[in-house]
FISETI-876045 format. One record per residue: residue number from 1; residue in three letters; x, y, z of N, C-alpha, C, O, CB in turn. Coordinates in steps of 0.001 Angstrom, whole numbers, plus 500000, padded with zeros to 6 digits. Glycine has a CB too. Example, Ala and Ser with C-alpha at 12.3 -4.5 7.8 and 13.67 -1.06 7.14 Angstrom:
% FISETI-876045
  resi  resn     n_u     n_v     n_w    ca_u    ca_v    ca_w     c_u     c_v     c_w     o_u     o_v     o_w    cb_u    cb_v    cb_w
     1   ALA  513190  494310  507800  512300  495500  507800  513200  496700  507800  514236  496681  508465  511308  495527  509046
     2   SER  512850  497750  507080  513670  498940  507140  512900  500030  507870  513409  501138  508039  514084  499402  505725
***
This chain:
% FISETI-876045
  resi  resn     n_u     n_v     n_w    ca_u    ca_v    ca_w     c_u     c_v     c_w     o_u     o_v     o_w    cb_u    cb_v    cb_w
     1   MET  887277  648544  142350  888465  647738  142622  889424  648515  143517  889639  649709  143304  889166  647327  141304
     2   LYS  889995  647853  144508  890936  648503  145403  892212  648892  144662  892616  648251  143691  891264  647590  146583
     3   VAL  892824  649951  145149  894025  650484  144488  895132  649437  144412  895777  649293  143373  894535  651726  145231
     4   LEU  895357  648710  145497  896438  647717  145504  896199  646623  144472  897127  646170  143802  896580  647096  146893
     5   ASN  894942  646205  144354  894626  645183  143351  894831  645717  141940  895366  645027  141073  893184  644694  143519
     6   ALA  894399  646957  141724  894582  647581  140412  896060  647713  140078  896465  647440  138949  893906  648959  140372
     7   LEU  896858  648122  141033  898290  648278  140795  898963  646943  140491  899877  646876  139669  898953  648928  142000
     8   LYS  898513  645894  141148  899083  644568  140890  898789  644126  139448  899663  643602  138757  898518  643532  141896
     9   ILE  897561  644344  139018  897191  643993  137650  898005  644804  136648  898519  644278  135660  895690  644220  137423
    10   ILE  898105  646081  136928  898875  646962  136039  900333  646530  135981  900941  646526  134910  898778  648426  136509
    11   GLN  900891  646168  137122  902279  645714  137170  902464  644431  136365  903441  644285  135631  902720  645495  138621
    12   ASP  901524  643511  136508  901621  642233  135789  901618  642453  134276  902398  641833  133553  900459  641302  136187
    13   ILE  900748  643327  133807  900656  643577  132366  901852  644384  131872  902477  644026  130875  899351  644313  132031
    14   SER  902162  645455  132559  903217  646358  132092  904591  645715  132121  905466  646090  131340  903232  647611  132928
    15   SER  904797  644743  133018  906107  644087  133104  906408  643265  131859  907562  642921  131602  906171  643193  134339
    16   GLN  905367  642950  131082  905540  642167  129865  905633  643032  128608  905859  642520  127512  904401  641195  129723
    17   GLN  905457  644346  128771  905480  645205  127587  906103  646570  127900  905474  647620  127769  904059  645388  127040
    18   TRP  907372  646499  128320  908224  647678  128436  907740  648698  129469  908036  649887  129350  908328  648342  127105
    19   GLY  907003  648242  130476  906514  649154  131499  905268  649915  131089  904871  650866  131763  907582  650121  131857
    20   LEU  904640  649504  129980  903485  650229  129450  902201  649417  129586  902227  648189  129662  903716  650592  127987
    21   ILE  901088  650125  129615  899773  649497  129628  898804  650422  128910  898942  651644  128975  899294  649199  131088
    22   THR  897832  649848  128231  896808  650659  127578  895555  650686  128435  895329  649804  129264  896488  650118  126167
    23   SER  894751  651706  128221  893501  651792  128976  892584  650634  128613  891829  650157  129460  892796  653135  128712
    24   ALA  892638  650173  127358  891808  649037  126942  892219  647752  127660  891362  646956  128045  891900  648839  125425
    25   GLN  893513  647546  127841  893992  646373  128568  893573  646434  130028  893181  645425  130616  895514  646258  128460
    26   ALA  893661  647623  130607  893266  647790  132004  891765  647570  132175  891334  646911  133122  893659  649186  132507
    27   THR  890973  648122  131260  889521  647973  131338  889106  646509  131255  888183  646068  131940  888847  648769  130224
    28   ALA  889807  645764  130400  889496  644335  130255  889725  643570  131552  889162  642493  131744  890340  643721  129142
    29   LYS  890543  644115  132439  890814  643476  133723  890019  644098  134864  890285  643824  136034  892289  643551  134033
    30   GLY  889045  644935  134521  888173  645500  135546  888600  646832  136121  888025  647293  137107  888053  644555  136634
    31   ILE  889614  647469  135512  890071  648776  135985  889459  649836  135076  889834  649935  133907  891646  648872  135997
    32   ASP  888533  650622  135590  887848  651581  134724  888698  652828  134487  889738  653022  135117  886503  651976  135332
    33   ARG  888234  653658  133572  889000  654845  133188  889128  655856  134325  890126  656569  134422  888354  655508  131991
    34   MET  888124  655911  135169  888194  656828  136306  889319  656410  137251  890041  657252  137785  886844  656869  137060
    35   ALA  889457  655093  137451  890537  654595  138305  891894  654909  137693  892827  655292  138399  890395  653081  138531
    36   LEU  892002  654748  136386  893253  655084  135705  893577  656566  135858  894726  656948  136079  893171  654714  134220
    37   SER  892541  657389  135734  892736  658826  135884  893232  659174  137281  894100  660032  137442  891439  659569  135591
    38   ARG  892679  658506  138291  893127  658751  139667  894577  658301  139864  895365  658981  140521  892210  658022  140666
    39   LEU  894913  657152  139287  896284  656654  139409  897266  657592  138716  898383  657802  139189  896398  655241  138820
    40   GLU  896834  658151  137589  897687  659127  136907  897847  660391  137755  898953  660907  137916  897101  659482  135524
    41   LYS  896732  660878  138291  896754  662089  139115  897635  661914  140333  898288  662860  140773  895347  662465  139548
    42   ASN  897659  660694  140886  898455  660437  142092  899890  660024  141793  900658  659710  142703  897797  659367  142915
    43   GLY  900244  660026  140518  901641  659802  140157  902043  658360  139929  903226  658073  139746  902490  660352  141196
    44   TYR  901075  657439  139935  901417  656037  139694  901588  655739  138205  902333  654837  137821  900344  655128  140282
    45   LEU  900895  656501  137384  900950  656321  135938  901311  657633  135259  901016  658714  135768  899609  655792  135403
    46   GLU  901952  657518  134105  902243  658687  133274  901676  658423  131876  902008  657418  131249  903794  658983  133215
    47   ARG  900834  659314  131401  900247  659113  130083  901240  659527  128995  901720  660661  128978  898932  659911  129947
    48   LEU  901541  658600  128094  902466  658872  127000  901748  659378  125767  902251  660248  125056  903251  657630  126659
    49   ARG  900578  658833  125518  899709  659264  124440  898302  658809  124792  898125  658082  125769  900173  658692  123054
    50   LYS  897319  659208  124042  895946  658860  124376  895775  657349  124492  896007  656607  123537  894988  659420  123330
    51   GLY  895367  656913  125676  895089  655500  125892  896288  654639  126212  896149  653424  126352  894438  654960  124715
    52   VAL  897474  655236  126334  898685  654461  126644  899428  655119  127807  899714  656316  127779  899615  654352  125393
    53   TYR  899734  654320  128822  900388  654828  130027  901687  654061  130303  901841  652899  129924  899437  654725  131239
    54   ARG  902601  654744  130968  903794  654084  131510  903688  654083  133026  903333  655093  133634  905111  654798  131041
    55   VAL  903996  652944  133631  904058  652883  135087  905208  653778  135538  906340  653607  135087  904248  651405  135597
    56   SER  904931  654712  136409  905931  655721  136783  907200  655114  137359  908286  655674  137206  905342  656680  137784
    57   ALA  907066  653966  138024  908237  653317  138612  909112  652645  137555  910269  652321  137821  907801  652290  139645
    58   ALA  908568  652437  136367  909336  651787  135296  910235  652808  134621  909815  653945  134408  908393  651125  134256
    59   PRO  911465  652430  134278  912374  653379  133635  911921  653724  132229  911382  652881  131511  913784  652817  133598
    60   SER  912142  654958  131847  911873  655365  130477  912880  654682  129552  914025  654461  129944  911942  656915  130330
    61   THR  912468  654346  128334  913349  653653  127410  913539  654447  126119  912764  655354  125816  912799  652269  127099
    62   LYS  914563  654099  125374  914902  654790  124127  913768  654729  123117  913538  655683  122373  916159  654190  123519
    63   PHE  913056  653601  123091  912018  653397  122083  910612  653582  122648  909640  653097  122068  912149  652013  121485
    64   GLU  910504  654267  123754  909234  654400  124460  908107  654946  123570  907002  654404  123566  909417  655302  125659
    65   ASP  908386  656007  122828  907355  656594  121980  906929  655632  120877  905761  655608  120488  907852  657901  121370
    66   ILE  907869  654839  120371  907563  653865  119326  906719  652742  119900  905734  652329  119288  908856  653302  118702
    67   TYR  907099  652242  121076  906303  651209  121742  904865  651694  121954  903906  650978  121664  906943  650820  123098
    68   ALA  904735  652917  122461  903415  653457  122762  902573  653597  121495  901386  653273  121492  903544  654812  123462
    69   ALA  903191  654077  120426  902477  654229  119157  902032  652869  118629  900905  652724  118154  903366  654940  118117
    70   TRP  902916  651872  118711  902589  650537  118218  901447  649921  119024  900531  649330  118452  903825  649631  118272
    71   LEU  901498  650057  120349  900425  649523  121190  899082  650175  120868  898038  649533  120978  900761  649727  122666
    72   SER  899105  651437  120476  897859  652170  120253  897072  651655  119050  895876  651926  118943  898158  653636  120067
    73   PHE  897715  650920  118145  896998  650389  116991  896053  649250  117369  894972  649126  116794  897986  649910  115946
    74   GLU  896445  648433  118314  895624  647314  118791  895643  647344  120323  896219  646458  120954  896155  645925  118236
    75   PRO  895019  648350  120910  895207  648613  122344  894703  647524  123283  895146  647448  124429  894534  649874  122694
    76   SER  893787  646683  122817  893261  645653  123712  894132  644405  123745  893997  643581  124649  891859  645279  123296
    77   GLN  895026  644254  122768  895848  643055  122688  897177  643236  123409  897769  644315  123381  896092  642683  121237
    78   LEU  897635  642183  124048  898932  642210  124717  900043  642077  123683  899882  641405  122665  899032  641084  125774
    79   SER  901153  642714  123952  902229  642782  122964  902774  641407  122590  903072  641160  121422  903351  643643  123487
    80   TYR  902907  640515  123562  903507  639216  123258  902610  638381  122355  903102  637535  121608  903797  638456  124545
    81   MET  901299  638608  122413  900389  637901  121530  900516  638421  120104  900492  637642  119151  898947  638039  122022
    82   ARG  900650  639711  119961  900783  640309  118625  902093  639910  117964  902145  639745  116746  900692  641833  118712
    83   SER  903139  639755  118741  904460  639453  118182  904562  638036  117618  905529  637708  116931  905518  639646  119242
    84   LYS  903569  637200  117905  903608  635826  117396  903371  635758  115890  903764  634787  115243  902573  634977  118113
    85   ALA  902735  636774  115335  902460  636792  113891  902753  638186  113343  901837  638904  112940  900977  636382  113594
    86   PRO  904040  638572  113327  904385  639952  112964  903989  640350  111550  903713  641523  111298  905848  640153  113123
    87   ASP  903955  639394  110620  903642  639754  109236  902175  640138  109044  901826  640713  108013  903987  638602  108315
    88   THR  901314  639837  110007  899908  640205  109906  899578  641437  110737  898422  641858  110786  899037  639046  110338
    89   ASP  900565  642013  111383  900356  643125  112310  900897  644425  111701  901394  644450  110575  901042  642835  113674
    90   VAL  900784  645486  112476  901408  646756  112127  902912  646611  112352  903349  646202  113427  900811  647945  112974
    91   ILE  903698  646948  111332  905138  646691  111354  905918  648000  111376  905631  648908  110596  905554  645847  110139
    92   VAL  906890  648099  112252  907793  649251  112258  908586  649246  110948  909139  648218  110558  908755  649217  113505
    93   SER  908641  650393  110275  909289  650425  108966  909945  651783  108709  909876  652686  109543  908271  650112  107860
    94   GLY  910583  651911  107538  911155  653185  107118  912191  653733  108077  913016  652996  108617  910074  654186  106947
    95   VAL  912134  655060  108283  913133  655707  109147  913063  655187  110576  914079  655120  111267  912937  657223  109142
    96   THR  911859  654817  111019  911720  654299  112383  912375  652941  112515  912970  652635  113548  910247  654208  112780
    97   ALA  912270  652116  111472  912938  650813  111495  914449  650985  111550  915126  650266  112284  912544  649981  110263
    98   SER  914983  651924  110788  916436  652138  110820  916884  652578  112208  917969  652208  112656  916853  653189  109773
    99   TYR  916060  653360  112886  916377  653828  114233  916368  652670  115224  917269  652553  116054  915382  654910  114674
   100   VAL  915351  651813  115137  915263  650669  116054  916394  649684  115782  916965  649124  116717  913893  649962  115918
   101   TRP  916719  649470  114520  917853  648604  114175  919182  649202  114643  920145  648471  114877  917895  648364  112661
   102   GLY  919233  650520  114776  920469  651189  115157  921414  651386  113985  922633  651316  114140  921161  650410  116233
   103   ILE  920843  651635  112803  921655  651819  111596  921386  653201  111007  920239  653638  110908  921353  650710  110546
   104   GLY  922472  653884  110618  922332  655232  110087  922084  656241  111185  922152  655932  112375  921213  655287  109079
   105   GLU  921792  657466  110748  921568  658553  111699  920287  659299  111361  920223  660522  111479  922760  659522  111707
   106   LEU  919279  658566  110945  918016  659176  110564  917129  659396  111779  917101  658575  112695  917297  658311  109537
   107   ILE  916411  660502  111780  915501  660821  112880  914167  660126  112632  913589  660278  111556  915306  662364  113023
   108   PRO  913669  659369  113605  912433  658599  113403  911175  659453  113518  910324  659211  114374  912361  657469  114404
   109   GLU  911072  660435  112663  909899  661318  112679  909385  661489  111255  910155  661871  110375  910246  662706  113310
   110   PRO  908108  661217  111002  907154  660669  111968  907474  659218  112303  908284  658587  111624  905729  660775  111427
   111   ILE  906848  658691  113339  906985  657272  113656  906259  656506  112554  905061  656688  112342  906402  656926  115092
   112   THR  907002  655645  111856  906522  655080  110602  906247  653584  110718  907054  652823  111253  907529  655335  109499
   113   PHE  905090  653186  110202  904683  651783  110220  904176  651368  108837  903819  652206  108008  903593  651543  111294
   114   THR  904153  650067  108617  903477  649478  107466  902393  648561  108009  902624  647810  108957  904480  648697  106529
   115   ALA  901208  648623  107408  900072  647837  107897  899375  647142  106734  899338  647673  105624  899073  648734  108664
   116   PRO  898825  645961  106982  898136  645236  105901  896791  645847  105526  896254  645550  104459  897928  643797  106304
   117   THR  896242  646696  106392  894980  647376  106111  895139  648866  106371  896037  649283  107102  893830  646792  106969
   118   ARG  894270  649663  105774  894348  651107  105961  894040  651484  107404  893112  650952  108014  893385  651822  105011
   119   LYS  894836  652414  107945  894639  652872  109317  894249  654354  109317  894886  655180  108662  895923  652644  110161
   120   GLN  893198  654666  110060  892777  656049  110218  893560  656671  111370  893428  656244  112517  891244  656143  110467
   121   LEU  894364  657670  111068  895236  658267  112072  894897  659743  112275  894686  660490  111320  896708  658110  111664
   122   ARG  894852  660131  113528  894631  661541  113857  895905  662214  114347  895954  663432  114516  893543  661670  114914
   123   ASP  896915  661418  114567  898187  661935  115083  899144  662158  113926  899545  661201  113263  898808  660963  116125
   124   LYS  899513  663404  113674  900396  663719  112552  901816  663200  112761  902622  663190  111830  900431  665214  112330
   125   ASN  902118  662771  113985  903448  662243  114284  903562  660747  114018  904615  660152  114241  903799  662525  115722
   126   ILE  902473  660139  113538  902474  658724  113192  902037  658565  111744  901070  659185  111303  901548  657919  114139
   127   LYS  902752  657739  111020  902429  657456  109627  902306  655947  109442  903164  655190  109896  903507  658047  108671
   128   ALA  901247  655514  108780  901058  654087  108506  900747  653903  107027  899737  654406  106534  899917  653488  109388
   129   THR  901606  653190  106323  901428  652920  104903  900780  651556  104714  901205  650569  105314  902776  652987  104157
   130   LYS  899753  651507  103882  899081  650234  103627  899887  649420  102622  900102  649846  101488  897637  650464  103109
   131   ARG  900332  648236  103061  901037  647304  102183  901126  645958  102893  901385  645907  104095  902463  647839  101805
   132   GLN  900920  644906  102182  901037  643571  102763  902470  643086  102636  902938  642817  101530  900066  642582  102080
   133   LEU  903158  642974  103739  904511  642452  103738  904480  640931  103800  903571  640333  104375  905316  643027  104914
   134   GLN  905488  640324  103198  905621  638874  103282  906296  638501  104600  907001  639309  105205  906425  638322  102076
   135   LYS  906067  637266  105029  906603  636834  106317  908120  636981  106385  908658  637351  107429  906216  635392  106583
   136   HIS  908820  636695  105276  910283  636767  105284  910792  638208  105309  911993  638436  105461  910844  636046  104069
   137   GLU  909895  639178  105161  910295  640586  105182  910180  641202  106569  910454  642390  106741  909453  641376  104206
   138   THR  909782  640418  107551  909605  640927  108903  910400  640101  109903  910717  638935  109668  908128  640933  109282
   139   THR  910709  640735  111014  911393  640041  112105  911052  640775  113400  910250  641709  113390  912956  639984  111869
   140   ILE  911649  640363  114503  911421  641013  115795  912748  641600  116295  913755  640896  116378  910826  639999  116839
   141   VAL  912736  642883  116622  913913  643553  117196  913439  644376  118391  912507  645173  118275  914648  644466  116126
   142   HIS  914084  644179  119532  913695  644868  120772  912210  644674  121075  911550  645572  121600  914016  646369  120673
   143   GLY  911694  643492  120738  910306  643172  121034  909296  643721  120047  908097  643487  120197  909974  643667  122369
   144   LEU  909760  644450  119036  908858  645051  118060  908906  644312  116731  909988  643921  116293  909204  646517  117852
   145   PRO  907761  644109  116075  907780  643577  114718  908300  644660  113781  907836  645800  113821  906361  643090  114282
   146   ILE  909260  644303  112944  909979  645316  112184  910397  644746  110831  910553  643534  110685  911212  645817  112968
   147   THR  910574  645611  109855  911048  645153  108553  912502  644691  108652  913284  645219  109443  910907  646274  107499
   148   THR  912844  643697  107835  914221  643211  107783  915149  644321  107299  914695  645351  106800  914330  641975  106862
   149   LEU  916433  644101  107450  917398  645105  107013  917228  645429  105531  917231  646597  105143  918822  644624  107284
   150   GLU  917080  644389  104702  916951  644603  103257  915686  645390  102921  915728  646320  102115  916940  643260  102521
   151   ARG  914569  645020  103534  913322  645710  103288  913380  647144  103809  912843  648056  103180  912167  644956  103933
   152   THR  914025  647344  104944  914169  648684  105511  914948  649585  104569  914532  650714  104308  914862  648621  106876
   153   ILE  916069  649105  104055  916888  649892  103133  916095  650266  101887  916110  651418  101454  918153  649117  102740
   154   ALA  915406  649289  101316  914604  649550  100114  913503  650570  100391  913225  651424  099549  913989  648248  099591
   155   ASP  912880  650487  101555  911815  651431  101896  912352  652849  102043  911673  653810  101681  911120  651002  103186
   156   LEU  913552  652985  102567  914154  654315  102683  914362  654929  101303  914099  656114  101098  915494  654240  103441
   157   VAL  914837  654115  100357  915007  654592  098982  913651  654963  098390  913509  656013  097763  915705  653517  098106
   158   ALA  912659  654104  098590  911312  654358  098073  910716  655633  098652  909973  656338  097970  910399  653179  098379
   159   ASP  911040  655933  099911  910511  657122  100582  911260  658399  100210  910910  659480  100683  910563  656929  102075
   160   GLY  912284  658283  099368  913012  659460  098910  914059  659985  099860  914467  661141  099745  912068  660528  098631
   161   VAL  914505  659170  100795  915581  659585  101695  916855  659788  100876  917152  659001  099977  915808  658527  102829
   162   ASP  917598  660837  101185  918840  661120  100466  919710  659865  100397  919949  659206  101409  919613  662274  101146
   163   LEU  920182  659542  099182  920909  658284  098984  922226  658229  099748  922684  657145  100111  921176  658074  097516
   164   SER  922833  659371  099993  924068  659357  100780  923784  658936  102220  924616  658294  102861  924742  660744  100754
   165   LEU  922594  659303  102727  922209  658890  104069  921839  657409  104086  922125  656699  105050  921037  659742  104579
   166   VAL  921194  656949  103001  920870  655529  102913  922153  654702  102832  922225  653600  103376  919968  655251  101689
   167   ALA  923165  655245  102147  924455  654540  102063  925050  654339  103450  925657  653303  103723  925446  655320  101173
   168   ASN  924878  655325  104327  925347  655172  105711  924563  654076  106431  925129  653323  107224  925217  656508  106476
   169   VAL  923267  653989  106155  922437  652930  106726  922948  651568  106274  923062  650640  107075  920956  653114  106320
   170   VAL  923257  651458  104981  923754  650193  104434  925066  649796  105090  925262  648635  105448  923937  650299  102915
   171   ARG  925956  650753  105247  927252  650457  105865  927071  649924  107289  927726  648962  107691  928140  651718  105879
   172   ASP  926183  650557  108036  925928  650085  109405  925241  648725  109408  925529  647876  110251  925071  651098  110167
   173   ALA  924327  648528  108457  923598  647259  108389  924540  646093  108147  924331  645000  108673  922542  647309  107289
   174   GLN  925568  646322  107359  926520  645249  107047  927320  644823  108270  927896  643735  108291  927470  645694  105945
   175   ARG  927356  645662  109268  928036  645286  110509  927171  644347  111342  927676  643618  112195  928393  646535  111326
   176   ILE  925859  644371  111085  924950  643495  111817  924929  642109  111196  925035  641102  111897  923537  644084  111844
   177   LYS  924791  642065  109878  924814  640776  109164  925101  641023  107692  924963  642145  107204  923465  640010  109336
   178   GLU  925498  639980  106994  925717  640092  105557  924368  640243  104866  923471  639418  105038  926489  638857  105008
   179   LEU  924242  641300  104087  922979  641560  103421  922760  640567  102283  923709  640099  101654  922936  642997  102894
   180   ASP  921490  640257  102035  921138  639421  100898  921127  640318  099662  920128  640981  099383  919748  638707  101109
   181   SER  922227  640338  098929  922378  641272  097813  921351  641029  096716  920838  641982  096130  923776  641170  097235
   182   ASN  921046  639775  096431  920070  639481  095373  918687  640022  095731  917998  640600  094890  919991  637965  095123
   183   GLU  918297  639831  096969  916992  640327  097399  916949  641846  097357  915973  642433  096890  916666  639831  098809
   184   LEU  918004  642477  097844  918035  643933  097880  918051  644521  096473  917399  645534  096221  919251  644416  098665
   185   ILE  918774  643910  095573  918800  644378  094183  917404  644337  093570  917006  645262  092863  919770  643526  093345
   186   GLU  916671  643281  093837  915299  643183  093327  914431  644303  093898  913636  644911  093182  914689  641808  093674
   187   TYR  914591  644564  095182  913821  645639  095812  914147  646996  095172  913265  647842  095024  914107  645684  097329
   188   LEU  915411  647197  094795  915877  648503  094345  915561  648795  092878  915608  649954  092465  917355  648606  094563
   189   LYS  915245  647792  092097  915035  647973  090655  914062  649106  090313  914366  649907  089429  914526  646688  090057
   190   PRO  912918  649202  090969  911955  650252  090583  912449  651679  090808  911855  652624  090291  910682  650063  091344
   191   TYR  913533  651848  091576  913968  653186  091962  915263  653607  091269  915774  654697  091526  914150  653252  093459
   192   ALA  915800  652753  090392  917071  653048  089736  916971  654283  088837  917842  655152  088878  917530  651844  088919
   193   LYS  915926  654361  088037  915792  655491  087113  915639  656801  087867  916209  657821  087481  914596  655283  086182
   194   ARG  914870  656766  088940  914708  657961  089767  916048  658460  090290  916245  659659  090481  913769  657675  090934
   195   ALA  916963  657527  090519  918285  657868  091051  919270  658279  089955  920443  658524  090237  918849  656690  091824
   196   GLY  918793  658355  088698  919666  658783  087613  920392  657656  086928  921355  657897  086201  920652  659746  088122
   197   LEU  919954  656425  087139  920581  655252  086551  919667  654660  085485  918551  655138  085279  920906  654203  087635
   198   GLN  920138  653634  084820  919311  652969  083834  918076  652360  084508  918139  651888  085643  920119  651886  083094
   199   GLN  916964  652382  083790  915731  651839  084338  915911  650391  084776  916472  649570  084050  914609  651942  083315
   200   ASN  915425  650096  085976  915468  648747  086555  916875  648235  086838  917062  647038  087052  914784  647790  085637
   201   ASP  917860  649118  086844  919232  648678  087127  919454  648679  088641  920136  649541  089195  920279  649601  086410
   202   GLY  918857  647690  089277  919006  647579  090722  920431  647315  091147  920840  647700  092242  918126  646496  091243
   203   THR  921192  646656  090283  922594  646358  090611  923398  647631  090752  924189  647772  091685  923223  645461  089543
   204   ALA  923198  648574  089813  923936  649840  089872  923577  650628  091119  924447  651208  091768  923655  650682  088627
   205   LEU  922296  650645  091451  921872  651360  092653  922409  650674  093898  922820  651340  094848  920343  651454  092717
   206   PHE  922407  649357  093899  922980  648604  095016  924467  648944  095177  924939  649177  096290  922795  647077  094797
   207   ASN  925192  648972  094066  926625  649277  094125  926864  650696  094626  927809  650949  095373  927268  649093  092746
   208   PHE  926000  651620  094206  926125  652988  094710  926016  653014  096234  926821  653648  096917  925048  653894  094082
   209   LEU  925029  652330  096741  924816  652336  098186  925955  651635  098927  926362  652069  100005  923486  651666  098522
   210   ILE  926461  650559  098346  927556  649816  098974  928846  650630  099001  929565  650638  100000  927790  648499  098239
   211   TYR  929132  651317  097889  930399  652056  097776  930228  653542  098028  931078  654345  097644  931005  651846  096404
   212   SER  929136  653907  098671  928890  655290  099094  928942  656284  097938  929336  657436  098117  929900  655691  100143
   213   GLY  928544  655835  096761  928395  656756  095644  929657  657168  094934  929641  658152  094196  927741  657939  096108
   214   GLU  930766  656450  095125  932027  656849  094509  931927  656877  092974  932514  657748  092331  933144  655896  094946
   215   ASN  931178  655920  092385  931051  655861  090948  929642  656178  090469  929223  655764  089388  931459  654512  090462
   216   TYR  928929  656917  091295  927529  657206  091012  927439  658334  090001  928134  659341  090131  926767  657571  092302
   217   VAL  926585  658177  088989  926396  659195  087966  924913  659554  087896  924072  658673  087714  926917  658703  086583
   218   ARG  924597  660793  088035  923204  661235  087915  922882  661508  086443  921758  661892  086118  922948  662511  088781
***
């Protein structure tokens, strides 16, 4: 395939997914790996991770590493097709979800996902937890399938993130929308005893997070 034709195909695909393209997507359009390697060598592409490239002319973005990691789970599928059914896909979750939502000050490391099936990972910078999320627990933010604010907060508690930091996440989340307190309380019940409260007292844990621990007793 001629270089100009290959570049046009790459541009068409990457323009729909944050300036990124996977080698599997390119191969499906007749661009072999050797051609991709030449384009990378000549500066047209920049490899972000194995099998995922950014078009060099496209600007780097804040969530670039997260986009690249997410694409790598289903490299042959286009992002817009996957986003049509987020609850059946790999979902951004935990600290990474809080980062994409823009709530709290947690570092998104490792890049954290929830998946309905077990994923074999060789990259220590990516974590995928097997769990089937319900449709109402997922949404789309910045083009990525992601856990809702309530589910994100509960997952941070479940993952053992310091509760004072989670309280900051909650405070920021409330600026985005009014949280569903009943849903969040239900999510928090299993973690109340771990936090030094009465077993299954999700209300007390919810109040701690809302009021930044002013009346919290360990």
